[in-house]
Residue frames as a rotation matrix with the C-alpha (Angstrom) as fourth column:
MET 1
-0.285 -0.628 -0.724 -5.95
-0.878 -0.132 0.461 1.14
-0.385 0.767 -0.514 5.22
LEU 2
-0.958 -0.153 0.241 -6.69
-0.081 0.955 0.286 -2.57
-0.274 0.255 -0.927 4.98
GLU 3
-0.113 0.980 0.163 -10.47
0.457 0.197 -0.867 -2.02
-0.882 -0.023 -0.470 4.87
ASN 4
0.345 0.201 -0.917 -10.04
-0.583 -0.720 -0.377 0.43
-0.736 0.664 -0.131 2.00
LEU 5
-0.670 -0.639 -0.377 -7.89
-0.711 0.408 0.573 -2.11
-0.212 0.652 -0.728 0.14
GLU 6
-0.781 0.415 0.467 -10.52
0.335 0.909 -0.249 -4.79
-0.528 -0.038 -0.849 0.59
LEU 7
0.251 0.918 -0.307 -13.30
0.156 -0.351 -0.923 -2.52
-0.955 0.184 -0.232 -0.65
LEU 8
0.156 -0.249 -0.956 -11.31
-0.840 -0.542 0.004 -1.49
-0.519 0.803 -0.294 -3.72
ALA 9
-0.848 -0.509 -0.148 -10.38
-0.518 0.737 0.435 -5.11
-0.112 0.445 -0.888 -4.50
SER 10
-0.020 0.959 -0.282 -14.09
-0.908 0.100 0.406 -6.03
0.418 0.264 0.869 -4.29
GLY 11
0.431 0.211 0.877 -13.32
-0.756 0.616 0.223 -8.86
-0.493 -0.759 0.425 -1.89
ARG 12
0.970 -0.131 -0.207 -11.34
-0.039 0.753 -0.657 -10.76
0.242 0.645 0.725 -4.52
PRO 13
0.600 -0.797 0.068 -8.05
-0.086 0.021 0.996 -11.91
-0.796 -0.603 -0.056 -3.03
GLY 14
-0.065 -0.744 0.665 -5.01
0.735 0.415 0.536 -11.53
-0.675 0.523 0.520 -5.20
ARG 15
0.522 0.307 0.796 -6.33
0.805 -0.485 -0.341 -8.57
0.282 0.819 -0.500 -7.18
HIS 16
-0.533 -0.754 -0.383 -3.94
0.811 -0.585 0.021 -5.62
-0.240 -0.299 0.923 -7.33
VAL 17
0.690 0.724 -0.008 -5.29
0.713 -0.682 -0.161 -2.10
-0.122 0.106 -0.987 -7.07
LYS 18
0.107 -0.654 0.749 -3.50
0.543 -0.592 -0.595 1.00
0.833 0.470 0.291 -8.39
THR 19
-0.521 -0.456 -0.722 -1.76
0.852 -0.224 -0.473 2.98
0.053 -0.862 0.505 -5.67
SER 20
-0.938 0.150 0.311 -3.45
-0.104 -0.982 0.160 6.24
0.330 0.118 0.937 -6.72
ARG 21
-0.006 0.991 -0.136 -6.90
-0.161 0.133 0.978 4.74
0.987 0.028 0.159 -6.13
VAL 22
0.170 0.003 -0.985 -5.88
0.840 0.523 0.147 3.45
0.515 -0.853 0.087 -2.71
LEU 23
-0.754 -0.548 -0.363 -4.38
0.657 -0.637 -0.403 6.76
-0.010 -0.542 0.840 -1.68
ALA 24
-0.689 0.597 0.410 -7.45
-0.290 -0.747 0.599 8.70
0.664 0.294 0.688 -2.85
GLU 25
0.309 0.847 -0.433 -9.75
0.110 0.420 0.901 6.45
0.945 -0.326 0.037 -0.78
VAL 26
-0.039 -0.395 -0.918 -7.49
0.964 0.228 -0.140 6.58
0.265 -0.890 0.372 2.27
ASP 27
-0.948 -0.293 0.123 -7.34
0.267 -0.945 -0.191 10.37
0.173 -0.148 0.974 2.03
LYS 28
-0.364 0.897 0.252 -11.12
-0.395 -0.393 0.830 10.60
0.843 0.203 0.498 1.66
GLY 29
0.454 0.627 -0.633 -11.93
0.219 0.610 0.761 8.05
0.864 -0.484 0.140 4.40
LEU 30
0.412 -0.366 -0.835 -9.19
0.905 0.268 0.329 8.53
0.103 -0.891 0.441 6.97
GLY 31
1.000 0.006 -0.019 -7.83
0.007 -0.998 0.070 11.94
-0.019 -0.070 -0.997 6.13
LEU 32
0.271 -0.959 0.083 -4.25
0.389 0.188 0.902 10.69
-0.881 -0.212 0.424 5.71
GLY 33
0.442 -0.198 -0.875 -2.34
-0.711 -0.671 -0.208 12.70
-0.546 0.715 -0.438 3.12
PRO 34
0.938 -0.010 -0.348 -0.97
-0.258 0.651 -0.714 10.86
0.233 0.759 0.608 0.09
ARG 35
0.034 -0.998 -0.057 2.67
-0.627 0.023 -0.779 11.03
0.778 0.063 -0.625 1.25
TYR 36
-0.468 -0.159 0.869 1.97
-0.857 0.322 -0.402 9.50
-0.216 -0.933 -0.287 4.66
GLY 37
0.549 0.772 0.320 -0.59
-0.625 0.633 -0.457 7.05
-0.556 0.051 0.830 3.23
TYR 38
0.696 -0.365 -0.618 1.94
-0.454 0.444 -0.773 5.85
0.556 0.818 0.144 0.62
GLN 39
-0.381 -0.895 0.233 4.55
-0.756 0.157 -0.635 5.25
0.532 -0.418 -0.737 3.29
VAL 40
-0.180 0.414 0.892 2.10
-0.782 0.490 -0.386 3.19
-0.597 -0.767 0.236 5.34
LEU 41
0.840 0.518 -0.159 1.11
-0.492 0.606 -0.625 1.20
-0.227 0.604 0.764 2.25
VAL 42
0.291 -0.824 -0.486 4.75
-0.562 0.263 -0.784 0.52
0.774 0.501 -0.387 1.38
ASP 43
-0.543 -0.515 0.663 5.49
-0.834 0.242 -0.495 -0.58
0.095 -0.822 -0.561 4.97
LEU 44
0.248 0.719 0.649 2.58
-0.682 0.606 -0.411 -3.02
-0.688 -0.340 0.641 4.81
ALA 45
0.930 0.150 -0.336 3.86
-0.363 0.530 -0.766 -4.55
0.063 0.834 0.548 1.57
ARG 46
0.067 -0.989 -0.129 7.52
-0.805 0.023 -0.593 -4.94
0.590 0.143 -0.795 2.56
PRO 47
0.632 0.221 -0.743 8.18
0.067 0.940 0.336 -8.52
0.772 -0.262 0.579 3.72
TRP 48
-0.259 -0.825 -0.502 11.11
0.661 0.227 -0.715 -7.53
0.704 -0.517 0.486 5.98
SER 49
-0.767 -0.062 0.639 9.31
-0.282 -0.862 -0.422 -4.73
0.576 -0.504 0.644 7.86
VAL 50
0.091 0.829 0.552 6.28
-0.991 0.020 0.134 -6.69
0.100 -0.559 0.823 9.20
ALA 51
-0.600 -0.325 0.731 6.07
-0.535 0.842 -0.065 -10.12
-0.594 -0.430 -0.679 10.70
LEU 52
-0.284 0.618 0.733 2.99
0.652 0.685 -0.325 -11.07
-0.703 0.386 -0.597 8.69
ARG 53
-0.963 -0.111 -0.244 2.65
-0.095 -0.708 0.699 -9.39
-0.250 0.697 0.672 5.32
LEU 54
-0.215 0.974 0.072 -0.98
0.368 0.149 -0.918 -8.40
-0.905 -0.171 -0.390 4.81
VAL 55
0.659 0.384 -0.647 -0.57
-0.364 -0.590 -0.720 -6.56
-0.659 0.710 -0.249 1.52
SER 56
0.228 -0.569 0.790 0.80
0.750 0.620 0.230 -8.03
-0.621 0.540 0.568 -1.66
GLY 57
0.260 -0.218 -0.941 2.83
-0.305 -0.943 0.134 -5.40
-0.916 0.252 -0.311 -3.41
HIS 58
0.523 -0.106 0.846 3.30
0.793 0.423 -0.438 -5.31
-0.311 0.900 0.305 -7.18
GLY 59
0.823 -0.291 0.488 6.25
0.073 -0.798 -0.598 -3.10
0.564 0.527 -0.636 -8.11
ASN 60
-0.201 -0.979 -0.038 9.33
0.379 -0.042 -0.924 -1.58
0.903 -0.200 0.380 -6.54
PHE 61
0.882 0.457 0.116 8.98
0.046 -0.328 0.944 -1.33
0.469 -0.827 -0.310 -2.77
GLY 62
0.307 -0.852 0.424 12.73
-0.896 -0.409 -0.174 -1.20
0.322 -0.326 -0.889 -2.20
ASP 63
0.563 -0.156 -0.812 14.83
0.252 0.968 -0.011 -3.82
0.787 -0.198 0.584 -0.47
ARG 64
0.805 -0.196 -0.560 17.03
0.569 -0.010 0.822 -4.06
-0.167 -0.981 0.104 2.60
MET 65
-0.246 -0.969 0.040 20.06
0.925 -0.222 0.308 -2.55
-0.289 0.113 0.951 0.89
PHE 66
-0.967 0.019 0.255 18.17
0.094 -0.901 0.424 0.29
0.238 0.433 0.869 -0.83
PRO 67
-0.644 0.726 -0.240 15.05
0.643 0.343 -0.685 0.88
-0.415 -0.595 -0.688 1.28
GLU 68
-0.582 0.423 -0.695 13.64
-0.406 -0.891 -0.202 3.73
-0.705 0.164 0.690 -0.84
PRO 69
-0.060 0.611 0.789 10.55
0.627 0.638 -0.446 2.61
-0.776 0.468 -0.422 -2.80
ALA 70
-0.696 -0.041 0.717 9.63
0.670 -0.399 0.627 3.91
0.260 0.916 0.305 -6.23
GLY 71
-0.934 0.346 -0.089 7.56
-0.292 -0.883 -0.368 7.08
-0.206 -0.317 0.926 -6.17
ALA 72
-0.299 0.918 0.260 3.78
0.395 0.367 -0.842 6.88
-0.869 -0.149 -0.473 -5.98
ARG 73
-0.995 0.097 0.034 1.91
-0.006 -0.387 0.922 7.27
0.102 0.917 0.386 -9.23
């Protein structure tokens, strides 16, 4: 997942990539379906679910009170 994100961001830190592009590459490269891939991506972006956040999320990834993220587009 992280390798696909880095390839899509062209090695430029801080650049956000659309979720649909990431999920398409993850499905093509790893064979993870979009639903599971989206959940993994959301978990990587949530600051309270990982000790060291490796993905900078831009959008609604839920919060501790309402953990459901916005749907993937």
